[in-house]
C-alpha angles and dihedrals in degrees: 000000000000135000110243120194119193114190126194135167093223136026097263101038097090093049093050092049105037116354092126092053092045088055089056090053090051091050089053091053098251120154107250123199127185124206122188115192103189106039091149094063104124104170095100100036151328109311093221092052090048091053089052089052089052090051090052091050092050091049091050090050092049096245115148116251091221109128092242090069095051120051115192124196135175131225088252093061110100122241090243092054093050094045091050092055095045092047087067091065089066093211124204093198129023126197114197146150120291115247097237100075135133093223116085093211090054091052091049091049090051088059091051092050092047090052095048088049094051095107118097098241095052121095113209120197122188122214137200110250097186100267094062121120134195087023111162109172120209097184126057129195117198110224144185098250094189090064092045090051091053090052094048090052088064085076095072095155092055093048091050094051093045097247088121118045105190094192092053093049091049093049092048093050089048090052094050088053091051089063092063105025138035092215106109091202094064127098131196142181117227127219139183117223123196097172121029130154104216113210115205 
């Protein structure tokens, strides 16, 4: 049983980037923690409504609603404060934003994830959250896209305002799968790893 920490700037970022892989961790019995760094971001919807959507997604994934599994931070929280709290989780694996991203909150969150993953024994994997660029994954996780699609549909407000494009996410996950399998029915999430202990 491992401690898995998924970090996103906004409520839907983790699900876009790695919901399918997170589901696999849950199925294996790993402890999964979510951390959202910019919960007060209101440009794409009411922050209370967005939190309710996050709760629905967590419930659908089978993640406990207990506060210790969902860490919420505001833009006014300092990086050091956030890192100090997340250090206490003692994660084995971290999933976080990639650094090359057009969104300033995503770039900031990358730095936080990189810092929490600074210790030797922690594997940190970076995902594509939709506004990433120059993203060339070197690890691929085969997923059940139907389940991921159900989770993404919890974010109704983000679909309606165009922040989530379900068709684009599906095509991207199909493309990542095509790099590692010839089966057109397969889907995968892609990650970039900069520090990985490879066990043979």
